[in-house]
N, C-alpha and C positions, 0 to 999 in steps of 0.2 A: 628062409632065404633060399629060393630055388636056383638051379644053375651054378656054375662055378663063379668064384669071385677071385679075380687075378689082377695084380697091379704091376706095372713096369715103371721103374724110376730111373731116368737117365740124368746123370749129373756130370757136368764138365766144368771144372775149376781151373785146370791147367791148360795153357795154350802155347804152342810153339811160335806163333807169329808175334813179333814185337809190337804189332799194332793192336793187339788184343790184350788188355791187362788181365792179370791173374785174379781169379775170384776165390774168396775164402769160404763163402757160405754154401755152395752147391753140395759139397761132400757131406757136410753136417746136415744140410737139409734132407738129403736122401736117407741118411742114417736115422734121424729122428722120425721122419715120416714112415719109414719102413717098420720101425718098432710099433708105432701106434696102429698102422694098418694090419700088421700081422697078429696083433693082440686078439685072441679068440673072444675076449669080452667086449671088444670094440669093433675093429674092422673086419676081422675074420677073413683077411685076404691072403692069398698065396702071392708072395712078393718076390720080384726079380729086380736086381740092381745092376746097372751098367754105368761104370764110373771111369771118367777121363779116357774114353776111347775115341779113336778117330771117327770122322763122320760116317764112313761106309759101315763101320761096325754098329753105330747107332741106327742107321737105316735098316740094316739087317735085323736088328733086335725089334724094331718097330714093325717091320713086315711080318716076322714070325709071330709077334704078339697078337696081331689082328687076324691071322689066318686060321681056318678050320674051326670057327666058333659056332656056338649054338645060340638060337634066339634068346634063351633065358639067361645067358651069361652076363655078368656085370664086369666091365673092364674099366680100369683106371690107369691113365697115363700121366706121369708127372715129368716135366722137362725143366731143369734148372741149369741155365747156361747163358751165354751171350746170344741175343737175338740181333741179327744184322739184316740190312736190306741192300739191294742192288740199285742201280740208277733208275730202274723202272718202278721202284717201290715194292718189289716182291720180297717177301719175308723168308729168311733162312735161319736155321738153328745151328750154331757153331759147334764143331767138334774140336778135338785136340789138335788136328792138323789143318784147320781151316785157314785158307789163304783169301784175304779180302779181294784180291784180284781174280780169283778163280772160284767164286762162290758156287757156281753150278756143279762143280765137280768135287769140291772139298767141304761142303756144308750140306745139311739136310733141308731141302726146300719145303716150305709149308705146303706147296702143292702136292708133294709126295705124301705127306701125312694125310692130306685131304683125300687122296685116292684110296689110301689104306682104310680110312674110316668109311668111305662110300662102299667099299667092297666087303666090309665086315658084316657078318650076319647077326652079330649081337645087337639087341635092341637097346641096351643100356650102356652107354659109353660116357665116361667123364674124363675131360682133358684139363689138367692144371698146368698153366704156362707161367713159370717164374723166371722170366727172361728180361734182361736189360736191353733196351733197344738203342742202337747206335745211330749217329748221324746228326748233323746240323745243316739246316737248309742253306743258310748264307755262308759263303766262303769266308773263313777267318773270324766268324762270329760264334758266340756260345749260345746254343739254343737247341733244346731237345726236340726230337721228332717222335711223336707217339704213333705207333702203328696199332690199329684196332685189329687184333688177331682174329676176331670173330668174322671179319669180312672175308678172310681167307680160309677159315675152318668152319664152314657152315654146312648143315645137312640134317637129315631126319634122324632122330633117335640119339642125340648127343647133347652134352653140356660142355661149354668151354668157359673156364674161370681163369682170368688173367690178372697178373700184376702189371702196373704201369712201370715206366722207366725207373730203374734202380740206380743206374750210373749214367751220367751225361758225358758226351764227347764233343769235340770241336774239330773242325778241319783247319790245320795250320800248315801251309806250304805242302798241301796234298797229303799230309800225314794225320792220321787219327790219333789224338792224344787224350789221356785220361784227365778229366777235370775234377772228378770227385771220387775218392777211393770207395770201392764197393764194401759196404758194411754187411752185417748179418742180414739175412733175408727176413724182413718183418712179415712178408706175405706168407711164406711157408710156416713161419713160427706161429702165425695166427691160425692157420689151418690145423696144425698139430695141437695147439692149445684148445681150440674148439672141440676137437675130437677126444682128446685125452681127458679133459675136465668134464665134458658133457655140456658145457655152456652153450654150445651150438644147438642143442636140443631145445629150441625156443618154446615149443608147445608142451614139453615134458611128457611126450607120448612114448619115450624110450627109444626112438629112432631119430637119426639126424639126416634130414633131407638136404640135397644140394642147395636148395633155395635158403634153408636155414643156415647152412655153412657159409654161404655168401654173405648173408646179413651179419653174421658174427665177424667174419674177416673184415668187412667194410667198416663196421663200428669200432673194432679193435684198432685198426690202422688209423681211423679218424681220431680216436681218443689219444693215440700215441703221437699224434702230430706228424705222421709220416707223409712225405710229399709225394704220394702216389695214390691213385684211385683204382682199386680193383674193379674189374668189369665182368659181368655175367651175360652169357648168351646161351639160350637153350631153345630146343625144338623137340618137345616131348609131349606125348599124349597122357602121361602119368607122372607122378612124382618118383624121383629116384632117391633111394636112401643109401648113403655111403657107409654108415656105421650105426652102431647101437650105443646108447649112453652107458657109461660105467654105472654099476649098481648104485653107488652112493649118490649119483646125480639124478637117479630116477625117483627118489623119495619125494613125496609131495609135502611141501611146506606151506602152512597157512600164512598168508600175507595180510596184515591188517589193511582195511580199506582206508584210503586217504580221506581227510576231512574236506579237502578242496575238490572241485569238479575234476574229472579225469580229462586230460587233453588227449587228442587223438594221436596215435602213433604215427610218426613221420615215415612213410615208406620212401625213404630217400633213394632215388635212383638217378643215374647220370642223365643229363639232358641230351637231346639229339644234336648231332653234328649238322652244320649247315654249309652249303656250297653256293658261292656267288661267282658268276662268270663276268669278268670285266674286260673291256677293250683297251688295248694299249697300242700306242704308235710305235713304229720301228725305232725311233730315236730314244723313246722311253725304255724299250726293251734292251737297247744297246748300251745305254749309259746308266740305267737304274733310275728310279723315281720314287717319291713318296706320294701316296694318294689317299685322300680322305674318302671313307666309305660310310654311307648311311645304311644301317641294318635295322630291320624290324625283328625284335627278339623278345624273349620272356625273361623277366627278372623276378626275384622274390618279392611278394607283396609286403609293403610296409605296414599295412593294417593288421596283419595277423602273423607276421614274421615267417610266412611260408606254411603255417599250420592249416589255414583254410577255414578257421572257425573263431567265433568270439570266445573270450576267456570263460564265460559262464555257461557255455553250451554243453548239453549232455551228448554223449557219443555211445555208439554200439558197433559191434563188428558187422561189416557188410555181408549180407546173405548172398549177394550175387557172386562175389569173388572169394567168399569164405575168409576174408581178411587179408588176402595176398596182394590186393591192389591191381591185379591183372586179370583180364577176362578176354578170351579169344586172342591172346598174344598182344593185347594193347591195354592202355589205361582203362580201368573199369569206369563206365559212364555213371554208375550209381554212386560211387564214392570218390570219383575224380582221381583214382589211383592211390588213395590213402589207406585203403583197407578198412576204414571205419566210416560210418554214416553219422552225420551231425544234424542236430535239430535246428541250429541257427548258424548258417554259413556266414563267412565274412562278407560284408556288403561290397567291399572293394574288388575282391577277386571271385566272388560267388562260390567260394569254397574250394577253389582250385589251388590256392597258395601261390599262384603266379599271375603276373599281369604283363600285358604287352606294352612295350615301349619302343621308341626309336632312338638309336644311339649312333654317334659318329665316331668311327675308329680310324686310325692311321695305319695303312699298310705300306711296308717298305719293300719295294720290288728291286732285287739285286740286278746288276748288269749281267746280261747273257741269258735271261730267261727266254723260253721259246713257247710256241703254241701248245697249250695243254698243261704247262707247268702249274702245279698247285702249291700255294704258299699257305702254311698252317699258322693260324692265330690261336694258340692254345688257350682253352677255357674262355673263349670269347663267343661261344654259342649260347643257346638258351639254357637256363637252369633246369634241373630235373624236377620231377614231381616230389613233393615233400621237402623242398629246399635242397635237393640233391645237387652234386657238383655240376657245373655247366659243361656242355659239350664244346667241341672245337669248331672254329669257323675256317673254312678253306676258300681262298681266292684263286680261281682258275684263270689263267692268262689266255686271252683271245687276241690274236695279232691282227691289227688293222692293215688294210692294203696301203702301200706307200707308192706314190707316183714316181719317185726318183730311183728307189732301190728295190731289189728283190732278194730275199734271203735264200741261201742254199747251204744248209748245215751251218758251219761257222763262217762261210764266205758271204760277201755281199756283191751283187752284180748290178751295175747301172742299167736301168731299163732303156735308156736311149744312148746311142753311140756318141763318142767324143769326136767332133769334127775337127780335122787338122788340114793344113794346106799340103799340096803335093810336094812343095819344096821341103817342108819340115819332115815329111814322110821319107823323102829320098835321102836327105842329109842327116837326119836325126837331130835331137835337141831337147830343150825343156819347154814345157807348156804348163800354164796355170790350170789347176783343177780343184773344184769345190768338192770336199769329201765330208763324211759324217764327223770327222775330227777337225773340220775347218779347212781353209785354203791350203793346198799343198802343191808342190812342183813335181810334175810327172816327167820322167825321162823317156822320150820316144826313141827307140833304136833305129838305126839306119835301115833303109829299104823296107820300111813298114808298109803294109797293105791294108785295104779295107777288109773288115771282118776279123782282123787280128785282135786277139784279146791279151791285154797287158795285166799282169798280176802284181798288185802292190801289197806286199806282206805287212801284217800288223795293223790293218785298217778295217778288218772285219769284226765279227762278233767275238767277245771273250768267252772262253769256256766257263761254264757256271761254277765249277769247283776249282778252277785255276785261272784267275782273272788275267794273269800275265800271258796266258796262251791265247792268242787271237788269230782269227782267220784272215783272209786277204780280201782286198777290194778288186773286183774284176771289171775292167774297162774295155769295151770294144771300140775299135778305131773306125772312123769313116773318113777316107781320104778324098778331098775335093779334087776333081779333075778339070 
């Protein structure tokens, strides 16, 4: 193992903000992971821990960690904390002093970490994100929002391994409240278990690669019934080994050959996310609507249960991808992403384990959405290779042009002036007006003039996260002479 091997473990379990619940697992996570990484028989890392510090201290530790590195260094960063996002969907890592109203100055932006990774000279970098992601898209409704951290932490020479949401939140009267108490981190527990026992060393070569560690974590969480799906993103020209197997785990054990034919190993990976852009009218965006959406997606093949082969077919390791299922950063064409070659593929899916179907889904659009709003339908995307978990489906809102009103932030402006008589303009009075909320009576003040704009509060668009806060309807007057 050439170069230095250093690990930085940042854990935040205590928070000053009443809107962020206290987490029990991060401190224990950091302690357990530090022990196994520092073990000279396993990780052989030099480990630094930063525990329950404010965000600026975490930022400083991250910046120092990635500075002045050499190409042969292996760096591992572990973050265990609340992950939160702002209104634009940008990801932040919470510190002890994080204020949800001041994320840019009281939390660590994912963009900051991205820059440190880009500037670092080390060619081998592993990032483990054990963060619970906050937020619910619909005001007053319970629904987790999953952030794919790899979208914001991408670049050459690194691996990002993430846990999905560990705690769900909801917006109630503009306050974020805990719906499910944070239990022990099954994600980090699975990482520690795979390294400490050597079970993550799948090929028993004495070394544990990041790809093997991911497979171990994924399968361990799946067997435990955990309601989260770890994700792996990598961009490397070579395998990165994070640890060595303990001596007891390196012993080769003869395993009797099964009497039945060997089924191919399911290289279960998460399916791709999908994005559909739909047009919505102004009244639909103002009041909310339910819309049926027909999607063309991939589901598990019924003929083979996702395995891609008949039950009596012989299998062998794929020579093109060496059994990993990936070749040139995509599903291997030779083995369809399974890592094994079969003599008799399933006739229904031609060995891919997935078939294309058309499904009809119902999307609920809340009042107050705007152009570009994305609504997430969790696990409604296509299933992954080998029967892996499905991706997410995102519906992006496109605003149709309206002949009567034009939107300006939360306000609505009539596109044509309201014509009134000169007598009404001079004396003032009431006039009937058709509004998005139905017929209303508008009071015209005395001495009104053409071009004057009247503002009717509470008849505009509702704020997406606070439906009671609505903009105004703006009406321009046209006085007949």
